[in-house]
C-alpha positions in Angstrom: 17.7 -8.7 4.1 20.4 -7.7 6.5 19.5 -4.9 8.9 22.2 -5.4 11.6 25.3 -7.4 12.3 25.7 -7.1 16.0 24.5 -10.3 17.7 22.1 -10.0 20.7 23.0 -11.3 24.1 20.6 -13.7 25.9 20.6 -14.9 29.5 19.4 -18.6 29.5 18.6 -21.0 32.3 18.6 -24.0 29.9 21.5 -26.4 30.3 22.8 -29.6 28.7 20.3 -31.7 26.7 17.5 -29.2 27.4 19.4 -26.6 25.5 20.5 -28.9 22.7 16.9 -30.1 22.2 15.5 -26.5 22.1 15.0 -25.6 18.4 14.8 -22.0 19.4 18.1 -21.8 21.3 20.2 -24.7 19.9 23.4 -23.8 18.1 24.8 -27.3 17.6 28.4 -27.2 16.7 28.4 -23.4 16.7 28.4 -23.1 20.5 31.6 -21.4 21.5 34.1 -22.9 23.9 33.0 -20.5 26.6 29.3 -21.4 26.1 30.0 -25.1 26.1 31.7 -24.7 29.5 29.0 -22.5 30.9 26.1 -24.6 29.8 27.5 -28.1 30.4 27.9 -28.9 26.7 31.7 -29.7 26.5 31.2 -33.5 26.5 28.0 -33.4 24.5 29.5 -32.0 21.3 32.5 -32.8 19.1 35.4 -30.4 19.8 35.4 -28.3 16.6 33.5 -25.1 16.7 31.8 -24.3 13.4 30.6 -21.0 12.1 27.0 -20.6 10.8 28.4 -20.5 7.3 30.1 -23.9 7.7 26.9 -25.3 9.2 24.9 -24.1 6.2 27.4 -25.6 3.8 27.1 -29.0 5.6 23.3 -28.8 5.7 23.1 -27.8 2.0 25.2 -30.9 1.1 23.0 -33.1 3.2 19.9 -31.6 1.5 21.3 -32.2 -2.0 21.7 -35.9 -1.1 17.9 -36.1 -0.9 16.7 -36.8 -4.4 13.0 -36.0 -4.3 11.2 -32.8 -3.3 9.2 -34.6 -0.6 12.4 -36.0 1.0 14.0 -32.5 0.9 10.8 -31.2 2.6 11.1 -33.9 5.3 14.8 -33.1 5.8 14.1 -29.4 6.2 11.2 -30.0 8.6 13.6 -32.1 10.7 16.2 -29.3 10.6 13.5 -26.8 11.8 12.7 -29.1 14.7 16.4 -29.0 15.7 17.8 -25.5 15.1 15.7 -22.4 14.0 18.7 -20.2 13.1 20.3 -22.8 10.9 17.0 -23.7 9.2 16.1 -20.1 8.3 19.7 -19.1 7.5 20.0 -22.0 5.0 16.7 -21.3 3.3 17.4 -17.5 3.1 20.7 -18.3 1.2 18.8 -20.4 -1.3 15.4 -18.7 -1.4 14.3 -19.3 -4.9 15.2 -23.0 -4.8 13.9 -23.9 -1.4 10.6 -22.0 -1.0 8.9 -24.4 -3.5 10.2 -27.2 -1.2 8.9 -25.8 2.1 5.7 -24.3 0.6 3.8 -24.8 -2.6 3.9 -27.2 -4.4 5.8 -29.7 -2.3 4.1 -28.8 1.0 0.8 -29.9 -0.6 2.2 -33.5 -0.9 3.5 -33.4 2.7 0.1 -32.3 3.9 -1.8 -34.9 2.0 0.4 -37.5 3.7 0.5 -35.8 7.0 -0.7 -38.7 9.2 1.8 -41.1 7.6 4.7 -38.6 7.9 3.8 -37.5 11.4 6.7 -37.3 13.8 6.0 -34.5 16.3 3.6 -31.7 17.0 4.3 -28.4 15.1 1.6 -26.1 16.5 -1.7 -25.9 18.4 -4.4 -28.5 17.6 -7.9 -27.3 18.6 -10.4 -30.1 18.1 -14.2 -29.8 18.1 -14.9 -32.4 20.7 -12.5 -30.7 23.1 -14.0 -27.2 22.8 -14.9 -27.1 26.5 -11.2 -26.9 27.3 -10.2 -24.7 24.4 -9.1 -21.8 26.6 -7.1 -24.1 28.9 -5.4 -25.7 25.8 -4.7 -22.3 24.2 -3.1 -20.9 27.3 -1.0 -24.0 27.9 0.5 -23.6 24.5 1.0 -19.8 24.7 1.7 -19.2 28.4 4.7 -16.8 28.8 4.8 -16.1 25.0 4.5 -12.7 23.3 2.5 -13.7 20.2 2.4 -11.3 17.2 1.1 -13.7 14.6 -1.5 -16.5 14.7 -2.0 -18.5 11.4 -5.1 -20.8 11.5 -6.7 -23.1 9.0 -9.7 -25.5 9.1 -8.0 -27.2 6.1 -11.1 -27.4 3.9 -9.4 -26.0 0.8 -5.7 -26.7 1.0 -3.4 -25.6 -1.8 -5.6 -27.0 -4.6 -5.9 -30.5 -3.0 -9.0 -29.8 -1.0 -10.0 -31.1 2.4 -7.0 -32.3 4.4 -8.4 -32.4 8.0 -5.9 -32.1 10.7 -3.1 -31.9 8.1 -4.1 -28.2 7.9 -1.5 -27.6 10.6 1.1 -28.0 7.8 -0.2 -25.0 5.9 -0.5 -22.9 9.0 3.1 -23.7 9.9 4.4 -23.2 6.3 2.7 -19.7 6.2 4.3 -18.8 9.5 7.7 -19.8 8.1 7.2 -17.5 5.1 6.3 -14.6 7.4 9.6 -15.1 9.2 11.7 -15.9 6.2 10.4 -13.1 3.9 8.6 -10.8 6.3 11.1 -10.7 9.2 8.7 -11.9 11.9 10.3 -13.5 15.0 9.4 -17.2 14.8 9.1 -17.3 18.6 6.2 -14.9 18.3 4.3 -16.9 15.7 1.7 -19.6 16.4 0.4 -22.1 13.9 -3.1 -23.4 14.6 -5.4 -26.1 13.0 -9.1 -26.0 13.8 -10.0 -29.6 13.5 -13.7 -29.6 12.8 -13.6 -33.0 11.1 -13.1 -33.9 7.4 -15.2 -35.0 4.5 -12.2 -36.6 2.8 -13.1 -40.3 2.6 -9.5 -41.3 2.2 -8.7 -39.8 5.6 -11.9 -41.1 7.3 -11.0 -44.6 6.1 -7.4 -44.4 7.1 -6.7 -46.1 10.4 -3.5 -44.1 10.8 -5.3 -40.7 10.4 -4.2 -38.6 13.4 -7.1 -36.1 13.4 -10.7 -36.3 14.6 -12.3 -39.0 12.3 -15.6 -37.4 11.9 -17.6 -35.6 9.1 -17.1 -31.8 9.0 -19.1 -29.8 11.4 -21.3 -27.2 9.7 -23.7 -24.4 10.6 -24.1 -23.0 14.1 -21.9 -25.5 15.8 -19.0 -24.6 13.4 -19.6 -20.9 13.9 -19.6 -21.2 17.7 -16.4 -23.2 17.7 -14.6 -20.7 15.4 -16.0 -17.7 17.4 -14.7 -19.2 20.7 -11.2 -19.4 19.1 -11.3 -15.9 17.7 -12.5 -14.5 21.1 -9.5 -16.1 22.8 -7.2 -14.5 20.4 -8.8 -11.1 20.9 -8.8 -11.5 24.7 -5.2 -12.7 25.2 -3.4 -11.2 22.1 -5.4 -8.1 21.1 -2.5 -6.6 19.1 -1.8 -9.8 17.1 -2.5 -10.4 13.5 -4.9 -13.3 12.9 -4.3 -14.9 9.5 -7.1 -17.2 8.1 -5.7 -19.7 5.6 -7.3 -22.1 3.2 -10.9 -22.0 4.5 -13.6 -23.2 2.1 -15.5 -20.9 -0.2 -18.6 -21.1 2.0 -16.7 -19.8 5.1 -13.7 -17.7 3.9 -15.5 -14.5 3.0 -18.1 -14.5 5.7 -15.6 -15.2 8.5 -13.3 -12.4 7.2 -16.3 -10.0 7.1 -17.5 -11.0 10.5 -14.3 -10.4 12.3 -12.2 -7.8 10.4 -13.8 -4.9 12.2 -13.1 -6.5 15.6 -9.5 -7.6 15.2 -6.6 -7.3 12.8 -7.6 -10.2 10.5 -6.2 -11.2 7.1 -7.2 -13.9 4.6 -4.3 -14.5 2.1 -6.5 -16.4 -0.3 -8.8 -13.4 -0.6 -6.8 -10.3 0.4 -3.2 -11.5 -0.4 -4.2 -12.7 -3.9 -6.2 -9.6 -4.4 -3.4 -7.3 -3.3 -0.6 -8.9 -5.4 -2.9 -8.9 -8.4 -3.8 -5.3 -7.8 0.0 -4.5 -7.7 0.5 -6.3 -10.9 -2.3 -4.4 -12.7 -1.1 -1.1 -11.2 2.2 -1.8 -12.8 0.5 -2.7 -16.1 -1.6 0.5 -16.2 1.6 2.4 -15.4 3.1 0.9 -18.6 -0.1 1.8 -20.7 -0.3 5.2 -19.1 -4.0 4.6 -18.2 -6.0 4.4 -14.9 -7.5 1.5 -13.0 -10.9 3.0 -13.5 -10.4 3.0 -17.3 -10.1 -0.8 -17.5 -12.8 -3.4 -18.3 -12.1 -6.5 -16.2 -13.1 -10.1 -16.8 -12.4 -12.5 -13.9 -12.6 -16.1 -15.0 -13.3 -18.1 -11.8 -15.4 -16.6 -9.0 -14.3 -18.5 -6.0 -12.5 -17.0 -3.0 -9.5 -15.9 -5.0 -11.6 -14.4 -7.9 -13.9 -12.6 -5.7 -11.1 -11.3 -3.5 -9.4 -9.9 -6.6 -12.6 -8.2 -7.8 -13.2 -6.6 -4.4 -9.5 -5.5 -4.0 -9.5 -3.9 -7.5 -12.9 -2.4 -6.9 -11.8 -0.9 -3.6 -8.7 0.5 -5.2 -10.7 2.1 -8.0 -12.9 3.8 -5.4 -9.9 4.9 -3.2 -7.5 6.0 -5.9 -9.7 7.2 -8.8 -12.7 8.4 -6.8 -15.5 6.4 -8.4 -18.6 5.4 -6.5 -19.0 1.8 -5.5 -21.7 1.3 -8.1 -19.6 2.8 -10.8 -16.6 0.7 -9.8 -18.6 -2.6 -9.6 -19.8 -1.9 -13.2 -16.3 -2.4 -14.5 -16.3 -6.2 -13.7 -17.6 -9.3 -15.4 -17.3 -12.5 -13.3 -17.5 -15.9 -14.9 -17.9 -19.2 -13.1 -19.1 -22.7 -14.0 -22.5 -21.3 -14.9 -20.9 -18.8 -17.3 -21.3 -15.0 -16.9 -22.8 -14.2 -13.5 -26.0 -12.5 -14.4 -29.3 -12.0 -12.7 -31.3 -14.8 -14.4 -29.0 -17.5 -12.9 -31.0 -17.1 -9.7 -30.0 -17.4 -6.1 -29.4 -21.1 -6.2 -26.5 -20.5 -8.6 -25.2 -17.2 -7.3 -23.5 -17.1 -3.9 -24.6 -14.2 -1.7 -21.1 -12.8 -1.6 -21.1 -12.3 -5.4 -24.3 -10.2 -5.4 -22.5 -6.9 -6.0 -21.1 -8.1 -9.3 -24.2 -9.6 -10.9 -24.7 -8.3 -14.4 -28.2 -7.2 -15.4 -30.0 -9.5 -17.9 -30.9 -6.8 -20.4 -27.2 -6.4 -21.3 -27.3 -10.0 -22.7 -30.7 -10.4 -24.3 -29.2 -11.1 -27.7 -26.0 -12.9 -26.5 -24.9 -16.3 -27.8 -25.4 -19.0 -25.2 -24.1 -22.6 -24.8 -26.2 -25.7 -24.6 -27.1 -25.0 -21.0 -28.1 -21.4 -21.7 -25.0 -19.9 -20.2 -23.0 -16.9 -21.6 -19.4 -18.2 -22.0 -16.0 -16.5 -21.9 -15.6 -15.9 -25.6 -18.9 -14.2 -25.9 -18.2 -11.9 -23.1 -14.8 -11.0 -24.6 -16.2 -10.3 -28.0 -19.0 -8.1 -26.6 -17.2 -6.2 -23.8 -13.7 -5.8 -25.3 -11.9 -6.2 -21.9 -8.6 -4.7 -21.2 -7.8 -7.1 -18.3 -8.4 -10.8 -18.3 -7.7 -12.6 -15.0 -7.8 -16.4 -14.6 -8.3 -18.1 -11.2 -10.5 -21.0 -12.4 -8.0 -24.0 -12.5 -9.5 -24.6 -16.0 -6.4 -25.6 -17.9 -6.4 -24.0 -21.4 -9.5 -21.9 -20.6 -8.0 -18.9 -22.4 -8.1 -20.4 -25.9 -6.4 -18.9 -28.9 -9.7 -17.5 -30.1 -10.3 -15.8 -26.7 -6.8 -14.3 -26.6 -6.9 -13.1 -30.2 -10.4 -11.6 -29.7 -9.1 -9.7 -26.6 -6.0 -8.4 -28.5 -8.3 -7.0 -31.2 -10.1 -4.9 -28.6 -7.1 -3.1 -27.0 -3.5 -2.2 -27.8 -1.8 -3.9 -24.8 -4.1 -6.5 -23.3 -3.3 -7.4 -19.7 -3.6 -11.2 -19.3 -3.1 -12.8 -16.0 -3.6 -16.6 -16.0 -3.1 -17.1 -12.2 -4.3 -20.7 -11.5 -1.9 -23.0 -9.7 -0.2 -25.4 -10.2 1.2 -24.7 -13.7 -0.6 -27.7 -15.3 -3.9 -25.9 -14.5 -3.0 -22.5 -15.9 -5.6 -21.0 -18.2 -3.0 -20.3 -21.0 0.7 -20.8 -21.4 2.1 -17.3 -21.4 4.3 -18.1 -24.3 1.2 -18.9 -26.3 -0.5 -15.7 -25.1 2.5 -13.7 -26.1 2.6 -15.3 -29.6 -1.2 -14.9 -30.2 -1.0 -11.2 -29.4 2.2 -10.6 -31.4 4.1 -9.7 -28.2 1.5 -7.0 -27.2 0.2 -8.7 -24.0 1.3 -7.7 -20.5 1.6 -11.0 -18.7 1.9 -12.5 -15.3 1.2 -16.0 -14.0 0.5 -17.7 -10.7 3.4 -20.2 -11.1 6.9 -19.7 -12.4 7.3 -19.8 -16.3 10.3 -19.3 -18.5 10.6 -16.1 -20.5 8.6 -15.7 -23.7 10.1 -14.6 -27.0 9.1 -11.2 -28.3 8.7 -10.7 -32.1 12.0 -8.7 -32.0 13.8 -11.7 -30.4 14.0 -10.2 -27.0 13.0 -12.3 -23.9 9.9 -11.1 -22.2 10.2 -11.9 -18.4 6.9 -13.5 -17.1 6.2 -12.0 -13.7 5.1 -14.5 -11.0 2.1 -13.1 -9.3 3.1 -14.7 -6.0 1.3 -13.7 -2.8 4.5 -14.1 -0.9 5.7 -10.8 -2.6 3.2 -8.9 -0.4 1.4 -10.8 2.4 4.4 -11.1 4.7 4.9 -7.3 4.4 1.2 -6.6 4.9 1.3 -8.7 8.1 4.6 -7.2 9.4 3.4 -3.7 8.8 0.2 -4.3 10.7 2.2 -6.0 13.5 4.8 -3.3 14.0 2.1 -0.6 14.0 0.0 -2.6 16.4 -3.0 -1.9 14.3 -6.3 -3.2 15.7 -7.6 -3.7 12.1 -6.1 -4.6 8.7 -8.0 -1.9 6.7 -8.5 -1.8 3.0 -6.5 1.4 2.7 -3.5 -0.3 4.5 -3.6 -3.1 1.9 -3.9 -0.6 -1.0 -0.9 1.3 0.4 1.1 -1.9 0.5 0.0 -2.8 -3.1 1.0 0.6 -4.3 4.4 0.3 -2.8 4.9 -3.1 -4.5 3.7 -1.7 -7.8 6.2 1.2 -7.5 9.0 -1.4 -7.5 8.0 -2.9 -10.8 10.8 -3.4 -13.3 8.3 -2.7 -16.1 8.0 0.9 -15.1 11.6 1.4 -16.2 11.3 -1.0 -19.2 7.8 -1.7 -20.6 9.0 -5.1 -21.9 10.4 -6.2 -18.4 8.5 -8.1 -15.7 5.4 -6.5 -14.1 6.6 -7.5 -10.6 10.0 -7.8 -8.9 11.7 -11.2 -9.0 10.9 -13.5 -6.1 14.6 -13.6 -5.1 14.0 -10.0 -3.9 11.0 -10.8 -1.8 12.5 -9.9 1.6 13.5 -6.4 0.4 10.2 -5.9 -1.4 8.2 -7.0 1.7 10.1 -4.7 3.9 9.1 -1.8 1.7 5.5 -3.0 1.7 5.6 -3.2 5.6 6.8 0.4 5.8 4.0 1.6 3.6 1.4 -0.3 5.5 2.6 1.0 8.9 2.8 4.6 7.5 -0.8 4.3 6.3 -2.0 2.9 9.7 -0.4 5.8 11.5 -1.8 8.3 8.9 -5.4 7.0 9.2 -5.3 6.5 13.0 -5.5 2.7 12.9 -2.1 2.2 14.6 -1.6 1.5 18.3 1.9 3.1 18.4 2.8 6.7 19.1 5.5 7.0 16.4 5.4 9.5 13.6 5.4 8.3 10.0 9.0 9.5 9.7 10.1 7.0 12.4 8.5 3.9 10.8 11.4 2.8 8.6 13.9 2.8 11.5 11.4 1.2 13.9 10.7 -1.5 11.3 14.4 -2.3 11.0 14.6 -2.7 14.7 11.8 -5.3 14.7 13.3 -7.5 11.9 14.3 -11.0 13.2 17.5 -12.3 11.6 18.7 -15.9 11.6 22.0 -15.2 13.3 23.3 -16.7 16.6 23.3 -14.5 19.7 25.7 -14.6 22.6 24.5 -16.8 25.5 25.2 -16.1 29.2 24.1 -18.7 31.8 21.7 -17.4 34.4 19.4 -19.5 36.6 16.8 -16.8 36.4 17.0 -16.7 32.6 15.1 -14.0 30.9 13.8 -16.2 28.1 
């Protein structure tokens, strides 16, 4: 998203090899003749000066020569280590093709092989046995830097592949890249962190090349003290930064977010990002059906971090937008996990504490059909409750059977069906099948890209991709530019409403429920503006602007992958 074209001028003290090996400042063959003379580069570079366009063309050709996604991922990682501007400029020109290479699904393979692919550090590694020197290590990495964003992971639940130990730095770095690429954050102001508290992955523990701490995962009070020490360092040294928690396990994700979200601007994409983009999708769908969020009946199939995050985000929006009480809003939801419908008789050993608000009373189900284990299954809940919204985040491939989908379609005119599990092989239902089984009535979105489905009239129905990257970079950028000390629920709802307002389906009910991912930078800018406006409106912001100034201020803060003009100065500013 181009906001300006005039390059910035920078005064640098780096010279020669130090400049060429700085990924942040290196231009490669794009250094001008004057810059080559001033910085001692004339004999270190071939004579031809290339434009950034020419460099991108060359890099794209080199990338295409790599035949597999993981080799493309490795090439791009190497490019990032050499030249930030070229790296981000190349990807921004091929966004739809390359985001799956630098992020999910290919990054999962890179992370699972992290120790065998390791070449150089890509962030801050905080390890449990070294906690006594954590502040010293933290300051050594961040000294002299103005940090706006810190992405951290303990790598217990990485991208559907589970516990990856120190390889979690890969997901922290990848999330930071998306914040820059799509959200406009300056990469020099982002920090990727892995909290190495051990691993329970036997393949890693038995791998003599594993580069992390070869120890079973720390739990309980020791774990909490370690994480708290890190969070307090962030609060102490970067009080206006956004702290992004990524891919923490289900036992820690919610409680850590709840523990710290009132103390600092914290965000968990697995919980809040997934919840926010799903909320946007459903807002769009109820816009099509001319109904309200509070008029829906919701089944959420899969009650892990994502499922619970979606339920809470939808519930909070119902309270905020439609004015229901928390009790009334909670009553709209039916959560199902491996024990079937979450109802009181399952007992505390089968119901996590964070699910307590959504437990259904037993007397609703006295005469319900149960399976061999005595559990109330999805089909029974659909037949009895006639849901209008069915959300899947279970990774149970095919969990939305033909009987389930047809039963849902019998209960409402335009069922909203969102099979969100990733990757596509784990999706609860192929959207083409859901479209066919509902005779084209279903409003659909998925967690992975799918081709259009054919409507009964022969028209293509575009399947929206309910991709967190459509919203979380904008949520973060909005919190950052407004210097909010908290990421409030109302800020997230404001961002979700802005995304929903951009839905193609609001102009054509048979179009996609969410904008195409190719438009993610523009969409996230709008989300950021809405978030910052809300922060100012509610008094959460740390800036003195008015709401009317937000858009222009946001444009000024956008980082663009373009080369600046360099002037040599021994007392370099940067």
